[in-house]
C-alpha positions in Angstrom: 170.7 -59.3 -13.8 174.1 -60.0 -15.6 175.0 -57.6 -17.9 177.0 -59.0 -20.9 179.8 -56.6 -21.9 181.7 -56.7 -25.7 185.0 -54.9 -26.1 184.6 -51.5 -28.1 186.0 -51.2 -31.4 188.2 -48.5 -31.4 186.2 -46.7 -34.0 183.5 -46.8 -31.4 185.6 -45.7 -28.6 187.0 -42.7 -30.8 183.6 -41.8 -31.5 182.3 -42.0 -28.0 185.2 -40.1 -26.7 184.5 -37.3 -29.3 181.1 -37.3 -28.1 182.2 -37.0 -24.6 184.2 -34.0 -25.3 181.5 -32.1 -27.0 178.7 -33.4 -24.7 178.1 -30.1 -22.7 178.3 -28.0 -26.0 176.0 -30.4 -27.9 173.2 -30.2 -25.1 173.5 -26.4 -24.7 173.2 -25.8 -28.7 170.5 -28.7 -29.0 168.5 -26.9 -25.9 169.0 -23.4 -27.4 167.6 -24.4 -30.8 164.7 -26.6 -29.1 163.7 -23.1 -26.9 164.1 -20.7 -30.0 161.7 -23.0 -32.0 158.8 -23.9 -29.8 157.2 -22.4 -26.8 157.1 -25.1 -24.3 153.8 -25.7 -22.7 153.4 -23.9 -19.6 153.2 -27.0 -17.3 156.5 -28.4 -18.3 159.3 -26.2 -17.4 162.1 -25.6 -19.6 164.9 -27.4 -17.4 162.8 -30.7 -17.5 163.2 -30.5 -20.9 167.0 -29.8 -21.0 167.7 -32.7 -18.6 165.9 -35.0 -21.3 168.5 -33.7 -23.7 171.0 -34.1 -21.8 170.1 -37.7 -20.9 169.7 -38.6 -24.6 173.3 -37.4 -25.5 174.6 -39.4 -22.3 173.1 -42.4 -23.4 174.6 -42.0 -27.1 178.0 -41.7 -25.2 177.2 -45.0 -23.5 176.3 -46.7 -26.7 179.7 -46.7 -27.8 181.0 -48.8 -24.6 181.1 -52.1 -23.5 177.2 -52.2 -22.7 176.5 -50.8 -25.9 173.5 -53.2 -26.5 171.9 -52.6 -23.1 172.3 -48.9 -23.9 170.5 -49.4 -27.2 167.5 -50.1 -25.4 167.9 -47.6 -22.9 168.2 -45.0 -26.1 164.9 -46.3 -27.6 163.0 -46.2 -24.3 164.5 -42.7 -23.4 163.4 -41.5 -27.2 160.2 -42.9 -26.6 159.6 -41.1 -23.5 160.7 -38.1 -25.5 158.1 -38.0 -28.2 155.5 -38.6 -25.0 156.8 -35.5 -23.4 156.5 -33.5 -26.9 152.9 -34.6 -27.2 152.5 -33.2 -23.7 154.3 -29.9 -24.8 151.9 -29.7 -27.6 154.2 -30.1 -30.7 153.3 -31.7 -33.7 154.1 -34.9 -34.9 156.9 -33.4 -37.3 158.2 -31.0 -34.6 159.3 -34.2 -32.3 161.0 -35.4 -35.5 162.6 -31.9 -36.2 164.0 -31.9 -32.8 165.6 -35.2 -32.9 167.0 -34.5 -36.3 168.7 -31.6 -35.2 170.9 -34.0 -33.0 171.7 -35.6 -36.2 173.2 -32.5 -37.2 174.7 -31.2 -34.1 176.7 -35.2 -34.1 177.9 -34.1 -38.0 178.9 -30.5 -36.9 180.7 -32.0 -33.6 182.0 -35.2 -34.4 183.3 -34.5 -38.2 187.1 -34.1 -37.4 187.0 -37.0 -35.6 185.0 -38.7 -38.1 187.2 -37.5 -41.1 190.2 -38.4 -39.4 189.4 -42.4 -39.4 190.2 -44.5 -42.4 187.6 -43.8 -45.2 185.8 -47.3 -44.9 185.9 -46.9 -40.8 184.6 -43.5 -41.1 181.6 -44.6 -43.4 180.6 -47.4 -40.9 180.8 -44.6 -37.9 178.6 -42.3 -40.0 176.0 -45.1 -40.8 176.0 -46.3 -37.1 175.2 -42.6 -35.9 172.4 -42.3 -38.3 171.3 -45.6 -37.4 170.8 -44.8 -34.0 169.1 -41.2 -34.6 166.8 -42.8 -37.0 165.5 -45.7 -34.6 165.4 -42.8 -32.2 163.1 -40.7 -34.2 160.8 -43.8 -35.0 160.5 -44.3 -31.3 159.7 -40.9 -30.5 157.3 -41.0 -32.9 155.6 -44.0 -31.1 155.8 -42.2 -27.8 154.2 -39.3 -29.4 151.3 -41.5 -30.8 150.9 -43.4 -27.9 150.4 -40.2 -25.9 148.0 -39.1 -28.2 145.8 -42.1 -28.2 146.0 -42.1 -24.5 144.7 -38.5 -24.2 142.2 -39.1 -26.7 141.2 -42.3 -25.2 141.8 -42.1 -21.7 138.1 -42.9 -20.5 136.1 -45.5 -22.1 137.0 -44.0 -25.4 135.7 -40.4 -24.7 137.8 -37.6 -25.6 139.2 -35.9 -23.1 141.8 -32.9 -22.6 144.9 -33.3 -20.5 144.3 -32.7 -16.8 146.7 -31.4 -14.1 150.1 -30.3 -14.3 152.4 -33.0 -16.4 155.6 -32.1 -14.6 155.6 -34.9 -12.1 155.0 -37.8 -14.2 157.7 -36.4 -16.8 160.2 -36.1 -13.4 159.3 -39.7 -13.0 159.9 -41.1 -16.0 163.1 -39.2 -16.1 164.3 -40.1 -12.7 163.7 -43.7 -14.1 165.9 -43.5 -16.9 168.5 -41.7 -15.4 168.4 -44.6 -12.8 168.9 -47.0 -15.5 172.0 -45.5 -17.0 173.4 -45.1 -13.7 172.9 -48.8 -13.6 174.7 -49.1 -16.6 177.7 -47.0 -15.4 178.4 -49.0 -12.5 181.5 -50.9 -12.6 181.0 -54.3 -13.4 
């Protein structure tokens, strides 16, 4: 498969660089916030959730690069997987929305200096682009959440059944697939 690259606009490069610089801090704050708000399902370990949060931020970083169109598809898939995991964690639909909304707040906090230093028109474009990415991520997380609920309710010929067995392995497999796809985007062309 040949990946089409496009040169990144300097604004995207600046925002991506700032996001990359603050990546660990953003992930740490996001993980702490999600942990303080909602206790995870006992079958899903905290490091697995934190790993997914890190993956989402890593994909956002790639969305400022030359393969941003391919990274965008990965972003939507990763957000959908996050929504599915949220359902498996026992969250309410609004809670998964709040968790990704908090990423928006962190982006504003950590990228505000870079965005404010841009010319007015460029800073508005950067803010709108980030908001659009987060909004689409929320929409796909809700899709994943809804799909997980429907699957849980009707996985045996329309008869509602409870989720059985540990889900950690399934979630780990989803994460490995998404991480592998991200790594293939990062390989030199």
